[in-house]
Biopython code that builds the backbone (N, CA, C, O; Angstrom):
import numpy as np
from Bio.PDB.StructureBuilder import StructureBuilder

atoms = [
    (1, "MET", "N", (20.387, 9.658, -7.211)),
    (1, "MET", "CA", (21.238, 10.863, -6.826)),
    (1, "MET", "C", (21.897, 10.832, -5.476)),
    (1, "MET", "O", (21.131, 10.833, -4.512)),
    (2, "PRO", "N", (23.036, 10.808, -5.274)),
    (2, "PRO", "CA", (23.388, 10.598, -3.832)),
    (2, "PRO", "C", (23.275, 11.987, -2.986)),
    (2, "PRO", "O", (23.437, 13.071, -3.546)),
    (3, "LEU", "N", (23.010, 11.885, -1.713)),
    (3, "LEU", "CA", (22.948, 12.851, -0.713)),
    (3, "LEU", "C", (24.297, 13.626, -0.552)),
    (3, "LEU", "O", (25.416, 13.142, -0.384)),
    (4, "LYS", "N", (23.988, 14.745, -0.629)),
    (4, "LYS", "CA", (25.293, 15.879, -0.297)),
    (4, "LYS", "C", (25.597, 15.664, 1.221)),
    (4, "LYS", "O", (24.702, 15.588, 2.063)),
    (5, "VAL", "N", (27.192, 15.555, 1.558)),
    (5, "VAL", "CA", (27.300, 15.581, 2.857)),
    (5, "VAL", "C", (27.257, 16.990, 3.600)),
    (5, "VAL", "O", (27.723, 18.039, 3.157)),
    (6, "ARG", "N", (26.669, 16.824, 4.701)),
    (6, "ARG", "CA", (26.526, 18.374, 5.293)),
    (6, "ARG", "C", (27.728, 18.601, 6.126)),
    (6, "ARG", "O", (28.288, 17.689, 6.733)),
    (7, "LYS", "N", (28.087, 19.758, 6.141)),
    (7, "LYS", "CA", (29.250, 20.336, 7.196)),
    (7, "LYS", "C", (28.502, 20.018, 8.692)),
    (7, "LYS", "O", (27.311, 20.111, 8.993)),
    (8, "ASN", "N", (29.572, 19.642, 9.438)),
    (8, "ASN", "CA", (29.344, 19.651, 10.810)),
    (8, "ASN", "C", (29.162, 20.884, 11.523)),
    (8, "ASN", "O", (30.035, 21.752, 11.542)),
    (9, "GLN", "N", (28.022, 20.996, 12.128)),
    (9, "GLN", "CA", (27.682, 22.298, 12.766)),
    (9, "GLN", "C", (28.048, 22.603, 14.446)),
    (9, "GLN", "O", (27.768, 23.592, 15.123)),
    (10, "SER", "N", (28.729, 21.441, 14.792)),
    (10, "SER", "CA", (29.087, 21.362, 16.285)),
    (10, "SER", "C", (29.728, 22.466, 16.634)),
    (10, "SER", "O", (30.708, 22.808, 15.972)),
    (11, "PRO", "N", (29.309, 23.208, 17.703)),
    (11, "PRO", "CA", (30.099, 24.451, 18.305)),
    (11, "PRO", "C", (31.427, 24.172, 18.750)),
    (11, "PRO", "O", (32.361, 24.950, 18.554)),
    (12, "VAL", "N", (31.547, 22.945, 19.416)),
    (12, "VAL", "CA", (32.905, 22.754, 19.874)),
    (12, "VAL", "C", (33.583, 21.552, 19.248)),
    (12, "VAL", "O", (32.852, 20.589, 19.014)),
    (13, "PRO", "N", (34.832, 21.462, 18.951)),
    (13, "PRO", "CA", (35.342, 20.314, 18.458)),
    (13, "PRO", "C", (35.193, 19.295, 19.276)),
    (13, "PRO", "O", (34.986, 19.475, 20.476)),
    (14, "SER", "N", (35.283, 18.066, 18.716)),
    (14, "SER", "CA", (34.844, 16.628, 19.414)),
    (14, "SER", "C", (36.012, 16.263, 20.317)),
    (14, "SER", "O", (35.890, 15.381, 21.167)),
    (15, "CYS", "N", (37.159, 16.943, 20.134)),
    (15, "CYS", "CA", (38.480, 16.283, 20.859)),
    (15, "CYS", "C", (38.138, 16.337, 22.417)),
    (15, "CYS", "O", (38.251, 15.322, 23.105)),
    (16, "PRO", "N", (37.711, 17.567, 22.958)),
    (16, "PRO", "CA", (37.817, 17.604, 24.441)),
    (16, "PRO", "C", (36.553, 16.565, 24.907)),
    (16, "PRO", "O", (36.567, 15.976, 25.988)),
    (17, "LEU", "N", (35.599, 16.455, 24.037)),
    (17, "LEU", "CA", (34.550, 15.454, 24.522)),
    (17, "LEU", "C", (35.139, 13.988, 24.424)),
    (17, "LEU", "O", (34.715, 13.173, 25.244)),
    (18, "SER", "N", (35.956, 13.632, 23.615)),
    (18, "SER", "CA", (36.505, 12.412, 23.223)),
    (18, "SER", "C", (37.500, 12.266, 24.486)),
    (18, "SER", "O", (37.521, 11.185, 25.075)),
    (19, "GLN", "N", (38.165, 13.124, 24.831)),
    (19, "GLN", "CA", (39.245, 13.110, 25.936)),
    (19, "GLN", "C", (38.232, 12.754, 27.267)),
    (19, "GLN", "O", (38.543, 11.753, 27.912)),
    (20, "CYS", "N", (37.237, 13.399, 27.630)),
    (20, "CYS", "CA", (36.529, 13.212, 28.691)),
    (20, "CYS", "C", (35.976, 11.826, 28.699)),
    (20, "CYS", "O", (36.271, 11.043, 29.602)),
    (21, "MET", "N", (35.226, 11.522, 27.771)),
    (21, "MET", "CA", (34.693, 10.198, 27.512)),
    (21, "MET", "C", (35.633, 8.987, 27.437)),
    (21, "MET", "O", (35.235, 7.866, 27.753)),
    (22, "SER", "N", (36.819, 9.213, 27.038)),
    (22, "SER", "CA", (37.844, 8.305, 27.309)),
    (22, "SER", "C", (38.219, 7.969, 28.679)),
    (22, "SER", "O", (38.703, 6.871, 28.956)),
    (23, "ILE", "N", (38.002, 8.922, 29.580)),
    (23, "ILE", "CA", (38.240, 8.661, 30.914)),
    (23, "ILE", "C", (37.088, 7.979, 31.846)),
    (23, "ILE", "O", (37.218, 7.015, 32.601)),
    (24, "ILE", "N", (36.022, 8.690, 31.599)),
    (24, "ILE", "CA", (34.606, 8.257, 32.344)),
    (24, "ILE", "C", (33.952, 7.164, 31.422)),
    (24, "ILE", "O", (33.084, 6.460, 31.938)),
    (25, "GLY", "N", (34.231, 6.994, 30.332)),
    (25, "GLY", "CA", (33.475, 5.969, 29.400)),
    (25, "GLY", "C", (33.349, 4.600, 29.771)),
    (25, "GLY", "O", (32.321, 3.964, 29.536)),
    (26, "GLY", "N", (34.562, 4.011, 30.463)),
    (26, "GLY", "CA", (34.725, 2.597, 30.788)),
    (26, "GLY", "C", (33.704, 2.173, 31.724)),
    (26, "GLY", "O", (33.106, 2.990, 32.425)),
    (27, "ALA", "N", (33.448, 0.741, 31.767)),
    (27, "ALA", "CA", (32.597, 0.179, 32.748)),
    (27, "ALA", "C", (33.162, 0.461, 34.028)),
    (27, "ALA", "O", (34.364, 0.467, 34.295)),
    (28, "TRP", "N", (32.042, 0.736, 34.935)),
    (28, "TRP", "CA", (32.315, 1.250, 36.388)),
    (28, "TRP", "C", (33.056, 2.410, 36.470)),
    (28, "TRP", "O", (33.233, 2.700, 37.653)),
    (29, "THR", "N", (33.493, 3.089, 35.813)),
    (29, "THR", "CA", (34.553, 3.983, 36.056)),
    (29, "THR", "C", (33.605, 5.390, 36.615)),
    (29, "THR", "O", (33.942, 6.064, 37.588)),
    (30, "ALA", "N", (32.646, 5.594, 35.964)),
    (30, "ALA", "CA", (31.884, 6.951, 36.304)),
    (30, "ALA", "C", (31.273, 6.564, 37.824)),
    (30, "ALA", "O", (31.154, 7.490, 38.626)),
    (31, "ASN", "N", (30.923, 5.337, 38.189)),
    (31, "ASN", "CA", (30.555, 4.834, 39.589)),
    (31, "ASN", "C", (31.476, 5.032, 40.428)),
    (31, "ASN", "O", (31.226, 5.413, 41.571)),
    (32, "ILE", "N", (32.910, 4.762, 39.914)),
    (32, "ILE", "CA", (33.918, 4.977, 41.103)),
    (32, "ILE", "C", (34.093, 6.235, 41.319)),
    (32, "ILE", "O", (34.043, 6.568, 42.503)),
    (33, "ILE", "N", (34.321, 7.206, 40.398)),
    (33, "ILE", "CA", (34.490, 8.492, 40.502)),
    (33, "ILE", "C", (33.280, 9.089, 41.411)),
    (33, "ILE", "O", (33.518, 9.785, 42.398)),
    (34, "TRP", "N", (32.043, 8.780, 41.020)),
    (34, "TRP", "CA", (30.854, 9.249, 41.966)),
    (34, "TRP", "C", (31.097, 8.862, 43.361)),
    (34, "TRP", "O", (31.027, 9.773, 44.186)),
    (35, "HIS", "N", (31.361, 7.722, 43.764)),
    (35, "HIS", "CA", (31.546, 7.241, 45.005)),
    (35, "HIS", "C", (32.554, 7.945, 45.713)),
    (35, "HIS", "O", (32.356, 8.291, 46.878)),
    (36, "LEU", "N", (33.866, 8.249, 44.981)),
    (36, "LEU", "CA", (34.899, 8.782, 45.781)),
    (36, "LEU", "C", (34.646, 10.483, 45.801)),
    (36, "LEU", "O", (35.301, 11.301, 46.447)),
    (37, "GLY", "N", (33.686, 10.706, 45.043)),
    (37, "GLY", "CA", (33.284, 12.467, 45.238)),
    (37, "GLY", "C", (32.765, 12.611, 46.518)),
    (37, "GLY", "O", (32.740, 13.731, 47.029)),
    (38, "ALA", "N", (32.308, 11.547, 47.164)),
    (38, "ALA", "CA", (31.765, 11.846, 48.649)),
    (38, "ALA", "C", (32.751, 11.886, 49.626)),
    (38, "ALA", "O", (32.495, 12.340, 50.741)),
    (39, "GLY", "N", (34.057, 11.380, 49.277)),
    (39, "GLY", "CA", (35.247, 11.433, 50.341)),
    (39, "GLY", "C", (36.200, 10.116, 49.971)),
    (39, "GLY", "O", (35.948, 9.301, 49.084)),
    (40, "PRO", "N", (37.269, 10.101, 50.792)),
    (40, "PRO", "CA", (37.870, 8.809, 50.496)),
    (40, "PRO", "C", (37.434, 7.586, 50.964)),
    (40, "PRO", "O", (36.837, 7.412, 52.026)),
    (41, "ARG", "N", (37.800, 6.568, 49.995)),
    (41, "ARG", "CA", (37.209, 5.302, 50.302)),
    (41, "ARG", "C", (38.391, 4.095, 50.485)),
    (41, "ARG", "O", (39.496, 4.385, 50.025)),
    (42, "ARG", "N", (38.276, 3.073, 50.973)),
    (42, "ARG", "CA", (39.064, 1.902, 50.818)),
    (42, "ARG", "C", (38.553, 1.044, 49.822)),
    (42, "ARG", "O", (37.397, 1.117, 49.403)),
    (43, "PHE", "N", (39.476, 0.154, 49.400)),
    (43, "PHE", "CA", (39.084, -0.990, 48.490)),
    (43, "PHE", "C", (37.840, -1.617, 48.721)),
    (43, "PHE", "O", (36.941, -1.598, 47.881)),
    (44, "ASN", "N", (37.728, -2.277, 50.026)),
    (44, "ASN", "CA", (36.589, -2.899, 50.226)),
    (44, "ASN", "C", (35.361, -2.201, 50.360)),
    (44, "ASN", "O", (34.274, -2.745, 50.167)),
    (45, "GLU", "N", (35.523, -0.842, 50.734)),
    (45, "GLU", "CA", (34.320, 0.087, 50.832)),
    (45, "GLU", "C", (33.792, 0.269, 49.472)),
    (45, "GLU", "O", (32.594, 0.170, 49.211)),
    (46, "LEU", "N", (34.580, 0.500, 48.728)),
    (46, "LEU", "CA", (34.222, 0.689, 47.195)),
    (46, "LEU", "C", (33.611, -0.541, 46.609)),
    (46, "LEU", "O", (32.718, -0.460, 45.766)),
    (47, "ARG", "N", (34.056, -1.621, 47.021)),
    (47, "ARG", "CA", (33.375, -3.088, 46.597)),
    (47, "ARG", "C", (32.048, -3.211, 47.103)),
    (47, "ARG", "O", (31.093, -3.627, 46.446)),
    (48, "TYR", "N", (32.014, -2.802, 48.405)),
    (48, "TYR", "CA", (30.694, -2.645, 48.849)),
    (48, "TYR", "C", (29.702, -1.715, 48.305)),
    (48, "TYR", "O", (28.592, -2.184, 48.054)),
    (49, "ASP", "N", (29.936, -0.384, 48.066)),
    (49, "ASP", "CA", (29.277, 0.544, 47.279)),
    (49, "ASP", "C", (28.962, 0.115, 46.018)),
    (49, "ASP", "O", (27.830, 0.418, 45.640)),
    (50, "LEU", "N", (29.691, -0.544, 45.218)),
    (50, "LEU", "CA", (29.519, -1.079, 43.914)),
    (50, "LEU", "C", (29.119, -2.487, 43.688)),
    (50, "LEU", "O", (29.852, -3.347, 43.201)),
    (51, "THR", "N", (27.895, -2.651, 44.082)),
    (51, "THR", "CA", (27.437, -4.119, 44.061)),
    (51, "THR", "C", (27.443, -4.674, 42.648)),
    (51, "THR", "O", (26.910, -4.070, 41.718)),
    (52, "GLY", "N", (28.047, -5.814, 42.517)),
    (52, "GLY", "CA", (28.008, -6.492, 41.200)),
    (52, "GLY", "C", (29.638, -6.367, 40.572)),
    (52, "GLY", "O", (30.066, -7.103, 39.683)),
    (53, "ILE", "N", (30.315, -5.432, 41.144)),
    (53, "ILE", "CA", (31.852, -5.306, 40.508)),
    (53, "ILE", "C", (32.616, -6.268, 41.153)),
    (53, "ILE", "O", (32.561, -6.429, 42.372)),
    (54, "SER", "N", (33.368, -6.957, 40.371)),
    (54, "SER", "CA", (34.666, -8.103, 40.781)),
    (54, "SER", "C", (35.732, -7.366, 41.288)),
    (54, "SER", "O", (36.052, -6.240, 40.908)),
    (55, "ALA", "N", (36.289, -8.041, 42.179)),
    (55, "ALA", "CA", (37.752, -7.461, 42.662)),
    (55, "ALA", "C", (38.712, -6.972, 41.528)),
    (55, "ALA", "O", (39.431, -5.973, 41.521)),
    (56, "LYS", "N", (38.524, -8.015, 40.489)),
    (56, "LYS", "CA", (39.574, -7.807, 39.259)),
    (56, "LYS", "C", (39.162, -6.450, 38.606)),
    (56, "LYS", "O", (39.971, -5.539, 38.431)),
    (57, "VAL", "N", (38.089, -6.396, 38.323)),
    (57, "VAL", "CA", (37.635, -5.094, 37.613)),
    (57, "VAL", "C", (37.818, -3.900, 38.461)),
    (57, "VAL", "O", (38.324, -2.945, 37.872)),
    (58, "LEU", "N", (37.571, -3.754, 39.518)),
    (58, "LEU", "CA", (37.793, -2.748, 40.455)),
    (58, "LEU", "C", (39.307, -2.489, 40.509)),
    (58, "LEU", "O", (39.740, -1.391, 40.157)),
    (59, "THR", "N", (39.987, -3.302, 40.866)),
    (59, "THR", "CA", (41.383, -3.206, 40.661)),
    (59, "THR", "C", (41.905, -2.719, 39.475)),
    (59, "THR", "O", (42.723, -1.800, 39.498)),
    (60, "THR", "N", (41.469, -3.307, 38.273)),
    (60, "THR", "CA", (41.836, -2.603, 37.144)),
    (60, "THR", "C", (41.631, -1.204, 36.766)),
    (60, "THR", "O", (42.465, -0.474, 36.230)),
    (61, "ARG", "N", (40.094, -0.826, 37.196)),
    (61, "ARG", "CA", (39.732, 0.542, 36.904)),
    (61, "ARG", "C", (40.601, 1.569, 37.923)),
    (61, "ARG", "O", (40.888, 2.695, 37.516)),
    (62, "LEU", "N", (40.998, 1.128, 39.253)),
    (62, "LEU", "CA", (41.508, 1.966, 40.025)),
    (62, "LEU", "C", (42.837, 2.255, 39.634)),
    (62, "LEU", "O", (43.315, 3.370, 39.841)),
    (63, "ARG", "N", (43.573, 1.208, 39.004)),
    (63, "ARG", "CA", (44.927, 1.394, 38.284)),
    (63, "ARG", "C", (44.736, 2.379, 37.320)),
    (63, "ARG", "O", (45.435, 3.390, 37.249)),
    (64, "GLU", "N", (43.710, 2.085, 36.495)),
    (64, "GLU", "CA", (43.631, 3.003, 35.149)),
    (64, "GLU", "C", (43.326, 4.393, 35.782)),
    (64, "GLU", "O", (44.011, 5.296, 35.301)),
    (65, "LEU", "N", (42.584, 4.705, 36.605)),
    (65, "LEU", "CA", (42.327, 6.019, 37.038)),
    (65, "LEU", "C", (43.321, 6.651, 37.777)),
    (65, "LEU", "O", (43.377, 7.880, 37.751)),
    (66, "THR", "N", (44.288, 5.860, 38.576)),
    (66, "THR", "CA", (45.460, 6.311, 39.186)),
    (66, "THR", "C", (46.518, 6.883, 38.134)),
    (66, "THR", "O", (46.984, 8.022, 38.169)),
    (67, "SER", "N", (46.765, 6.071, 37.359)),
    (67, "SER", "CA", (47.518, 6.171, 35.875)),
    (67, "SER", "C", (47.336, 7.361, 35.386)),
    (67, "SER", "O", (48.307, 7.993, 34.968)),
    (68, "ARG", "N", (46.083, 7.877, 35.350)),
    (68, "ARG", "CA", (45.613, 9.024, 34.327)),
    (68, "ARG", "C", (45.641, 10.086, 35.395)),
    (68, "ARG", "O", (45.537, 11.220, 34.929)),
    (69, "GLY", "N", (45.748, 10.022, 36.635)),
    (69, "GLY", "CA", (45.725, 11.278, 37.423)),
    (69, "GLY", "C", (44.457, 11.516, 38.133)),
    (69, "GLY", "O", (44.394, 12.308, 39.073)),
    (70, "VAL", "N", (43.337, 10.771, 37.656)),
    (70, "VAL", "CA", (42.103, 11.249, 38.349)),
    (70, "VAL", "C", (41.972, 10.726, 39.731)),
    (70, "VAL", "O", (41.250, 11.416, 40.450)),
    (71, "ILE", "N", (42.476, 9.710, 40.256)),
    (71, "ILE", "CA", (42.353, 9.488, 41.756)),
    (71, "ILE", "C", (43.892, 9.427, 42.240)),
    (71, "ILE", "O", (44.896, 9.404, 41.528)),
    (72, "HIS", "N", (43.816, 9.410, 43.420)),
    (72, "HIS", "CA", (45.298, 9.167, 44.274)),
    (72, "HIS", "C", (45.040, 8.115, 45.270)),
    (72, "HIS", "O", (44.068, 8.036, 46.022)),
    (73, "ARG", "N", (46.057, 7.310, 45.170)),
    (73, "ARG", "CA", (46.112, 6.021, 46.140)),
    (73, "ARG", "C", (47.181, 6.346, 46.995)),
    (73, "ARG", "O", (48.329, 6.613, 46.640)),
    (74, "GLU", "N", (46.682, 6.304, 48.286)),
    (74, "GLU", "CA", (47.436, 6.564, 49.487)),
    (74, "GLU", "C", (47.602, 5.352, 50.435)),
    (74, "GLU", "O", (46.605, 5.002, 51.066)),
    (75, "VAL", "N", (48.695, 4.718, 50.589)),
    (75, "VAL", "CA", (49.045, 3.741, 51.484)),
    (75, "VAL", "C", (49.070, 4.095, 52.965)),
    (75, "VAL", "O", (50.059, 4.665, 53.424)),
    (76, "LYS", "N", (48.100, 3.805, 53.681)),
    (76, "LYS", "CA", (48.123, 4.376, 55.240)),
    (76, "LYS", "C", (49.039, 3.577, 56.133)),
    (76, "LYS", "O", (49.053, 2.357, 55.973)),
    (77, "PRO", "N", (49.857, 4.161, 57.117)),
    (77, "PRO", "CA", (50.811, 3.445, 57.812)),
    (77, "PRO", "C", (50.171, 2.581, 59.113)),
    (77, "PRO", "O", (50.535, 2.814, 60.266)),
    (78, "THR", "N", (49.343, 1.730, 58.835)),
    (78, "THR", "CA", (48.571, 0.992, 59.761)),
    (78, "THR", "C", (48.946, -0.342, 59.760)),
    (78, "THR", "O", (49.705, -0.739, 58.876)),
    (79, "SER", "N", (48.479, -1.196, 60.727)),
    (79, "SER", "CA", (49.021, -2.612, 60.764)),
    (79, "SER", "C", (47.595, -3.539, 60.885)),
    (79, "SER", "O", (46.965, -3.624, 61.940)),
    (80, "PRO", "N", (47.281, -4.077, 59.882)),
    (80, "PRO", "CA", (47.736, -4.118, 58.667)),
    (80, "PRO", "C", (47.845, -2.966, 57.609)),
    (80, "PRO", "O", (46.877, -2.205, 57.591)),
    (81, "PRO", "N", (48.733, -2.740, 56.835)),
    (81, "PRO", "CA", (48.570, -1.722, 55.592)),
    (81, "PRO", "C", (47.137, -1.447, 55.204)),
    (81, "PRO", "O", (46.415, -2.415, 54.967)),
    (82, "SER", "N", (46.631, -0.161, 55.110)),
    (82, "SER", "CA", (45.544, -0.102, 54.357)),
    (82, "SER", "C", (45.667, 0.897, 53.280)),
    (82, "SER", "O", (46.523, 1.773, 53.404)),
    (83, "VAL", "N", (44.921, 0.867, 52.250)),
    (83, "VAL", "CA", (44.902, 1.816, 51.175)),
    (83, "VAL", "C", (43.812, 2.700, 50.884)),
    (83, "VAL", "O", (42.714, 2.173, 50.704)),
    (84, "GLU", "N", (43.914, 4.004, 50.801)),
    (84, "GLU", "CA", (42.735, 5.013, 50.609)),
    (84, "GLU", "C", (42.822, 5.446, 49.251)),
    (84, "GLU", "O", (43.899, 5.737, 48.730)),
    (85, "TYR", "N", (41.579, 5.505, 48.584)),
    (85, "TYR", "CA", (41.655, 6.229, 47.295)),
    (85, "TYR", "C", (40.732, 7.559, 47.338)),
    (85, "TYR", "O", (39.583, 7.469, 47.770)),
    (86, "SER", "N", (41.183, 8.635, 46.943)),
    (86, "SER", "CA", (40.400, 9.770, 46.656)),
    (86, "SER", "C", (40.600, 10.490, 45.374)),
    (86, "SER", "O", (41.479, 10.106, 44.603)),
    (87, "LEU", "N", (39.828, 11.530, 45.086)),
    (87, "LEU", "CA", (39.788, 12.157, 43.772)),
    (87, "LEU", "C", (40.783, 13.210, 43.733)),
    (87, "LEU", "O", (40.841, 14.058, 44.624)),
    (88, "THR", "N", (41.644, 13.190, 42.645)),
    (88, "THR", "CA", (42.611, 14.384, 42.598)),
    (88, "THR", "C", (41.658, 15.634, 42.170)),
    (88, "THR", "O", (40.431, 15.586, 42.084)),
    (89, "GLU", "N", (42.594, 16.903, 41.888)),
    (89, "GLU", "CA", (41.815, 17.985, 41.229)),
    (89, "GLU", "C", (41.184, 17.653, 39.950)),
    (89, "GLU", "O", (40.066, 18.079, 39.658)),
    (90, "GLU", "N", (42.010, 16.761, 39.036)),
    (90, "GLU", "CA", (41.301, 16.602, 37.818)),
    (90, "GLU", "C", (40.246, 15.656, 37.975)),
    (90, "GLU", "O", (39.344, 15.701, 37.139)),
    (91, "GLY", "N", (40.182, 14.745, 38.953)),
    (91, "GLY", "CA", (38.928, 14.036, 39.092)),
    (91, "GLY", "C", (37.608, 14.674, 39.753)),
    (91, "GLY", "O", (36.462, 14.310, 39.493)),
    (92, "LYS", "N", (37.979, 15.715, 40.674)),
    (92, "LYS", "CA", (36.913, 16.566, 41.063)),
    (92, "LYS", "C", (36.419, 17.383, 39.816)),
    (92, "LYS", "O", (35.226, 17.676, 39.736)),
    (93, "ASP", "N", (37.331, 17.766, 38.817)),
    (93, "ASP", "CA", (36.716, 18.493, 37.722)),
    (93, "ASP", "C", (35.750, 17.778, 36.935)),
    (93, "ASP", "O", (34.971, 18.336, 36.162)),
    (94, "LEU", "N", (35.818, 16.225, 37.185)),
    (94, "LEU", "CA", (34.720, 15.374, 36.304)),
    (94, "LEU", "C", (33.482, 15.342, 37.045)),
    (94, "LEU", "O", (32.439, 14.962, 36.511)),
    (95, "MET", "N", (33.539, 15.707, 38.203)),
    (95, "MET", "CA", (32.261, 15.518, 39.185)),
    (95, "MET", "C", (31.017, 16.305, 38.468)),
    (95, "MET", "O", (29.909, 15.772, 38.515)),
    (96, "PRO", "N", (31.174, 17.539, 37.818)),
    (96, "PRO", "CA", (30.140, 18.182, 37.309)),
    (96, "PRO", "C", (29.467, 17.436, 36.261)),
    (96, "PRO", "O", (28.239, 17.372, 36.206)),
    (97, "ALA", "N", (30.317, 16.814, 35.344)),
    (97, "ALA", "CA", (29.939, 16.017, 34.301)),
    (97, "ALA", "C", (29.034, 14.737, 34.687)),
    (97, "ALA", "O", (27.918, 14.525, 34.213)),
    (98, "ILE", "N", (29.715, 13.898, 35.649)),
    (98, "ILE", "CA", (28.854, 12.910, 36.203)),
    (98, "ILE", "C", (27.771, 13.132, 37.001)),
    (98, "ILE", "O", (26.876, 12.289, 37.058)),
    (99, "GLU", "N", (27.721, 14.172, 37.640)),
    (99, "GLU", "CA", (26.625, 14.687, 38.311)),
    (99, "GLU", "C", (25.369, 15.021, 37.439)),
    (99, "GLU", "O", (24.225, 14.717, 37.775)),
    (100, "ALA", "N", (25.663, 15.612, 36.402)),
    (100, "ALA", "CA", (24.711, 15.919, 35.134)),
    (100, "ALA", "C", (24.301, 14.799, 34.724)),
    (100, "ALA", "O", (23.074, 14.762, 34.633)),
    (101, "ILE", "N", (24.833, 13.853, 34.435)),
    (101, "ILE", "CA", (24.623, 12.398, 33.765)),
    (101, "ILE", "C", (23.404, 11.832, 34.870)),
    (101, "ILE", "O", (22.261, 11.457, 34.609)),
    (102, "ALA", "N", (24.004, 11.909, 36.002)),
    (102, "ALA", "CA", (22.995, 11.382, 37.218)),
    (102, "ALA", "C", (21.749, 11.980, 37.170)),
    (102, "ALA", "O", (20.732, 11.286, 37.192)),
    (103, "ARG", "N", (21.704, 13.297, 37.099)),
    (103, "ARG", "CA", (20.429, 14.018, 37.098)),
    (103, "ARG", "C", (19.532, 13.581, 35.736)),
    (103, "ARG", "O", (18.310, 13.436, 35.776)),
    (104, "VAL", "N", (20.262, 13.418, 34.657)),
    (104, "VAL", "CA", (19.350, 12.936, 33.479)),
    (104, "VAL", "C", (18.877, 11.505, 33.645)),
    (104, "VAL", "O", (17.802, 11.160, 33.154)),
    (105, "GLY", "N", (19.670, 10.629, 34.345)),
    (105, "GLY", "CA", (19.280, 9.298, 34.803)),
    (105, "GLY", "C", (18.074, 9.248, 35.737)),
    (105, "GLY", "O", (17.267, 8.326, 35.614)),
    (106, "GLU", "N", (17.886, 10.335, 36.803)),
    (106, "GLU", "CA", (17.048, 10.480, 37.706)),
    (106, "GLU", "C", (15.652, 10.827, 36.670)),
    (106, "GLU", "O", (14.665, 10.095, 36.738)),
    (107, "LYS", "N", (15.685, 11.761, 35.921)),
    (107, "LYS", "CA", (14.584, 12.029, 34.979)),
    (107, "LYS", "C", (14.105, 11.059, 34.044)),
    (107, "LYS", "O", (12.927, 11.018, 33.688)),
    (108, "LEU", "N", (15.096, 10.189, 33.593)),
    (108, "LEU", "CA", (14.513, 9.180, 32.752)),
    (108, "LEU", "C", (13.755, 8.060, 33.813)),
    (108, "LEU", "O", (12.668, 7.515, 33.621)),
    (109, "LYS", "N", (14.526, 7.916, 34.808)),
    (109, "LYS", "CA", (13.837, 7.072, 35.760)),
    (109, "LYS", "C", (12.465, 7.380, 36.230)),
    (109, "LYS", "O", (11.646, 6.465, 36.315)),
    (110, "LYS", "N", (12.121, 8.714, 36.572)),
    (110, "LYS", "CA", (10.903, 8.973, 36.733)),
    (110, "LYS", "C", (9.899, 8.884, 35.807)),
    (110, "LYS", "O", (8.744, 8.619, 36.139)),
    (111, "THR", "N", (10.277, 9.106, 34.533)),
    (111, "THR", "CA", (9.512, 9.008, 33.364)),
    (111, "THR", "C", (9.311, 7.464, 32.885)),
    (111, "THR", "O", (8.453, 7.213, 32.038)),
    (112, "GLY", "N", (10.070, 6.498, 33.411)),
    (112, "GLY", "CA", (9.806, 5.141, 33.203)),
    (112, "GLY", "C", (10.663, 4.724, 31.884)),
    (112, "GLY", "O", (10.555, 3.622, 31.347)),
    (113, "SER", "N", (11.418, 5.627, 31.495)),
    (113, "SER", "CA", (12.330, 5.488, 30.153)),
    (113, "SER", "C", (13.459, 4.662, 30.535)),
    (113, "SER", "O", (14.086, 4.163, 29.601)),
    (114, "CYS", "N", (13.895, 4.384, 31.868)),
    (114, "CYS", "CA", (15.226, 3.916, 32.294)),
    (114, "CYS", "C", (14.711, 2.501, 32.998)),
    (114, "CYS", "O", (14.066, 2.593, 34.043)),
    (115, "SER", "N", (14.988, 1.213, 32.443)),
    (115, "SER", "CA", (14.608, -0.033, 32.762)),
    (115, "SER", "C", (15.170, -0.583, 33.856)),
    (115, "SER", "O", (14.612, -1.554, 34.369)),
    (116, "SER", "N", (16.348, -0.072, 34.396)),
    (116, "SER", "CA", (17.129, -0.415, 35.524)),
    (116, "SER", "C", (16.751, 0.129, 36.857)),
    (116, "SER", "O", (16.458, 1.319, 36.972)),
    (117, "ASN", "N", (16.745, -0.721, 37.907)),
    (117, "ASN", "CA", (16.378, -0.198, 39.234)),
    (117, "ASN", "C", (14.966, 0.302, 39.093)),
    (117, "ASN", "O", (14.389, 0.801, 40.060)),
]
sb = StructureBuilder()
sb.init_structure("model")
sb.init_model(0)
sb.init_chain("A")
sb.init_seg("    ")
for serial, (resi, resn, name, xyz) in enumerate(atoms, 1):
    if name == "N":
        sb.init_residue(resn, " ", resi, " ")
    sb.init_atom(name, np.array(xyz, "f"), 0.0, 1.0, " ", f" {name:<3s}", serial, name[0])
structure = sb.get_structure()
């Protein structure tokens, strides 16, 4: 006898969750937003912050986040020209979610459930 399919009891439709995860779910994306949460950073500063990320991946993620309106790219009028990245208001709105994920990560790390670092 087949099991009856139960009705989903989730209090909130999954669309908002899917929308948020489509932004922060990419490789390195949450890390980039996390580091920009402390203030504007230049490309090489972000590469230094994100040990292990390639220049190609960082460039791709920064372009994606800029096109989605999560980060702002500002070319500084210096010689040679430099570019600074900072969070937009939408990017700042994502910080509480990323901070909550980081808190859970810290708890997992303390209990030994986290195998990295």
